[in-house]
N, C-alpha and C positions, 0 to 999 in steps of 0.2 A: 457639454451636456452631461457627460458621464460623471464629472466631478460633482455637479449639482445633485445628481441622482444619488450618489453615494452618501453625500452629506445629509440629504433628507432621510435616507435609510438609517443613518446613525442616530438621528434625534431620539427615537424611542429608547434605544439602549443607553444613550447618554443620560436621559432623564432617569432611568433606573439607577445609574451610578451616583447621581446627586441626591438620591434619597438618603436616609440616615446612615451616612458613611461611618459614624461612630460605632455602629453595630459590628462592623467587620471591615478591615481595610481592603483595598483593591489588591488582588494577587497578580503577580507577574510571573509567567512561565514561558518556556520556549524550547526550541531545538535549533541546532545548527550543525552543518558539516561544511568545512571550508578547506581548500587545499589547492595544490598546484602540481602539475605532472607533465612528463614528456614521454616520447616513445623511443624505441631503440633505433629508429631510422633518423632521429634528429629533429622531429617535429613535435607538435603539441600532442598530449595524451589523446589517444583514440580508443574508446572502450569497445569491449567484445560482447556482442549480443547476437544470438543466432536469428537469422531472418525468420519471422513468423512466430517466434517465442515471445510471450508477453512480458518476460522479465529476464534479468541477467544476474549472475552471482556478483555481489556488491564489493567485497573486500578488494581494495586496490583496483577497482573497476568502475569508479564513479567519475564522470566527466562534467560535473556541475557543482556549483555552490548552491546550497539550499538552506533557508532559515525560516522558522516559524516563530512568531512572537505573539503572545496572547495575554490579554487582561481579562480577569473575571472578578465578580463580586457577588456575595451572597447576602441576602437580607432575611433574617428570621422573622416569621410572622407569628401573631399571637396564638394561632391554633396549632403551632408546632411544625407547620410546613415551612418551606424555604423558597424564596423567589431569587433566582440567580440569572446572571447574564454574562455572556462572553463575546469578545471580539478578538479575532486572530488574523494577522496578516501573514502571507506567504511570499517569499522573495527568492527568485530563481535566476541564476546566471550561469551559462556554460563556460567551462574552462577555455581559455584562449580568446575570450571576448572581454571588452571593457566592462568592469563591474558596475553597470548602470542599473541592473535589476528593474528594467522597464522595457516596454515595447519600443522597438527602434527599426530603422530601415536596414540595419545590419543583419545579414543572413544568419539565422539561428540565434538571434539575440534573446535577452532575458525578459522577465515580466515580474510584476508585483500584483497581488490579488488578495482580496478578502477571502480567506479560506473558511472562516467560521464567523457567524454573527447571529446569535440566537438568544432567546429567553426561555428559561425552564422553571416550572413550578414543581418542586420536589416534595415527596412525602405528603401528597394531597389526601385529605380524609375522604373526599368524594370519590377518589380512585383507590380506596382501601390501602393507602400508603404508596401507591404508584406515582408516576411522574407524567407531566405533559410538557411538551416543548414546541416551539415554532421558530422558524428561521432557516439559516444554512448551518449545518453542523456535521462534524464527524460522528458517525453513529454505527455501533456494532461492526467495527472494522476488524475482521479476522485476517491476519496477515502473517507471513513468514519473514522474519527480520532479515535473514541473510540474502534474500532475493527481493524483498519488498513486494512479494506477491500478495495482493489483497484479494484473496480468492473468494471471499464472501463479505461484501461491503455494502452497507445500507446507508452510507452517508448521502445526504441529499439536501436540496432546498425544498422545504415543505413543513409538515407538522407531524407530531407523533405522540402516541400514548406508550409510555415506556415502563416495562417491568411491573405491570399491574398484577398483584397477587390474588389468585382465586384458588383456594385450597392449597395444595402443595406445589402448584405450578405458577409460572409467571408469564403473562401475556403482553405482547407488544404489537403495535400497528403503526406504520408510517405511510402517509400520503405524500407523494413528491411529484415534481414536474421535471427536475433536472438533477442528475446524480454524478455528473462529471463535467469538467471544464469545457470539453470540446463537443458535448452532446448537441447534435443537430439532426432532426428537429427535437423540440421538447416532447416528452412522452409522459402521460399520466401513469404513475406506477403505484401499486399497493403492495406493501410488504407485511406479512403476518409471521410472528414468531411465538413459539412456546418453548420455554426453558424450564428445567428443574426435574426432568425425568431421571430419578436416581437408579443407577444400574448396579453399583457395587460400591464399597467404601472408597470415597474420593472420586467416584466416576459419575458423570452426568451426560445425558443426551439432550441436544437442542434440535428443534425442528423449525424449518422456515419455508414459506411459500411466497413467491413474487408473481404478481399478475400485472402485465403491461398492456394497457389499452392501445387500440389502433390509433396511430398518429394521424393528424390531418394531412391531406394531400393524396395524390394518386399512388397506387402500388405500395401502400403502406399496410403493415400487418400488426396484429397483436401477438402476444406470446406469454409464456410463463416459465418458471423454473422452480425447482424444489431442492432443498439442502437438508442433509441429516449429518449431525456432528456429535462425536463423543470426545469428551475431554477427561483425562485421567490425571488427578493431582498427585504430586509426590513421586513422579516417575524418575528413576535413577538419581534421586536426590535433587532433581531440578524442579521446574515449575509445573509443566503439563506435558503429557503426550496427547496429541490431537490427531484424530482420524475423521475425515469428512468425505461424503459422497454427494455429488451434485448432478443435476440433469436439467436441461432446458430445451425449449422449442421456440422457433421464430426469433424475435428480439430477446427472448429469454436465453438464447445461446451465449449471451454475454456473461451468464452465470452470476458473478459478483457484481455486475454492472448492467445497465441497459445496453443491449446489443443493437445490431443493425436492424432498423425498422423496415427495411426492404425485404427481409427474409420472412418466408411464410413457415407454416407449421411443419413442412417437410424437411426443414433444416433443423438438425438436432446436435446437441453436444452433451458428452458425459465427462465427468472429472472425478478423480480420486486424489486425495491429499493425505499424506502422512508426514508428520514432523514432530520433533521433540527437542527439548533443551535438556542438558544435564549439568550438574554441578556435584560430581561424585566426591570431590574433596574441596577444601577452601580454595585451592589453587588450580584445579583442573575442571574446566567446563567446556561447553560448546553447544552446537546446534546441528541437527541433521534434517534433511528433507527428501521426500520422494513424491513426485507429482506425475500423474498420467492423465492425458486428456485425448478424447477421440471426437473429431468433428465430422459429421456426415452432411454433405451438401449435394443436392440433386444435380447441380451443374457439373459435378465430377471433381470439384476442388476439395476432396476429402483430405484429412490429415490426422496424424497421430503424433502427439507431443509427449516425450518422456524426459524428465529432468530429475537428477539426483545429485546430491552434494553434501558436504560436511565441512563445518568450521570448528576445529578444535582450538582451544585457547589454554595455554599453560603459563602460570605466573611463577617466575623464578624468585621474585621478592614480593613485598607488599605493593610495590608500585611499578614493577617491570614485568610485562607479559610478552609472550611470543604467540602471535595469531597466525594461523594458516588456513587456507580454504582451497578445496578442489571441487569443481562442479562440472557436470556433463549435461549437455542438452542435445537432443536429436529430434528431428521431425521427419516422419515418413510422409511424403507428399507425392503428388502426381509427377513432379519433375525429379524424383529421386529422394534418397534419404540424406538430409542435411545433418552434419555433426559438428559440434564444437566442444572442446574440453579446455578448461581454464584453471590455472593454478596461481595462487598468491601466497606470499609470505610477508609478514609485517611485524618487525620489532616495535613494541608499543610501550610508551610511558603512560601509566594509569594512576594518577594521584588519588583517584576515588576508591582504589582498592583492587584486589586481585580477581574478583569475580567476573564471569562472562558479561554480565549486564552492567558492571561498574563503569561509570563515565564521570569526568571527561577522559578521552583517550587521544593521545598524540601519536600518530603512526608514521613510520617510514616503510614504504612498501615496494615490492617488485612483483609484477604479474606477467605470466607467460601463457599464451594460448595457441592452440593449433586447431585447424578446421579442414574439412574436406572440400573436394571440388564442387559437389552439389551445393554446399553452403556458400561458397564463393560465387557460383553462378547465380544463385537466388539473390545474394546481397547486391551484386552488380545490377540486377534488374530492378530490385525493389528499393534499394537505398544506396546509390552510387557513392555517397560520402562516408559510408560506414567503414569500420576497420577491416571487415571481411571482404570488401569489394575489390575488384581488380583496379579500380580507380581510387581506392582509399589509401590510407597512410602506409600500408605495407605492400601496395602494388599487387603483382601477380604471386607473391609469396603466400603460402597458406599457413603461416605462423608469424608470431610477433610478440613484442614485449612492451610493457609500460612500467614507469617508475615514478615516484613522487612522495609527497608528504601530505598528511591530512589530519585535521582535528575534528572530533565529533563530541557533542555534548548535548544533554537534555537536562532540564531542571524544572521543578515545580515550586 
């Protein structure tokens, strides 16, 4: 039944693609990271992530194969607007498992999924040059690359009015029912954004509010969250310096996503995000992040998460770089303060050039991590298969290492 449903869902988008293709060809874009690795105990690579932390530092610390392949097509209309459509598939498989990229009975197996499938009307006169879309799409994904922290993410299955200009500001609205793969139950969510508040040369403030309606069923609650973000262009010769503040209540404590609908308004979360890229010379670039989050829970399960790290990249030639990364996570919880520090070094062949963002990259890496007793105790209880657990790859040790090779590439 699932296959029939997906095929039916594809019909409208396929119909779009068979319209005047002579106007513009179908574009093919994508991303992949593929690799293989092991650990210093002789087994398969086992990655380091602090129990309770939503992300980990990525360099030399990714235990999966991941690929996204997308096809899109634009059709220019007589009034100057554009009708476009996109289909994107996502393919996941953990290291150490057969590369099936599909659901299986194998513990921890992979999957394939339609990540995006939407139609968009761009530069619509009725919207004063704004856009309208409907479907499943990546939308306003604010993330930190070195940890893949999508701290403010409005990707969803629904519809939206995008970047509608009124005066000097740009307004957006999204109605959605599902904003992440594992969301259960579905929650009706409304996202409002206003962009374009100029603060200084190259600086802009963005505001956003999310309202989450009460889900069906007993003991379910509604919630809300708010985000304020300042982006500064041209910081240290790089792209942007970004500073964001977020607050949420109830299911709004998911901040960038829909949180637990069982939480009422007495459950609150705050988050501060600071990160920036730099490219001070053609051959020296990198990224820095600092994140602090405080969760208040009436049941006493309060926590404070602090994460900071840096990834400097120096190119010795036009095609050879040396990448390094050090990151520290700690969570102050009721069972003690958990700590994890991770370091990676990766000689890198970069045929795309010497810059921090240049791809493809082919890396050989070594990663070392150390963690404390509280982190090991929490990992043993919460995720016995994890690297930090007493029953994980490194046993009762509170340190370990991984090594391997990886290629990463994205293209448009």
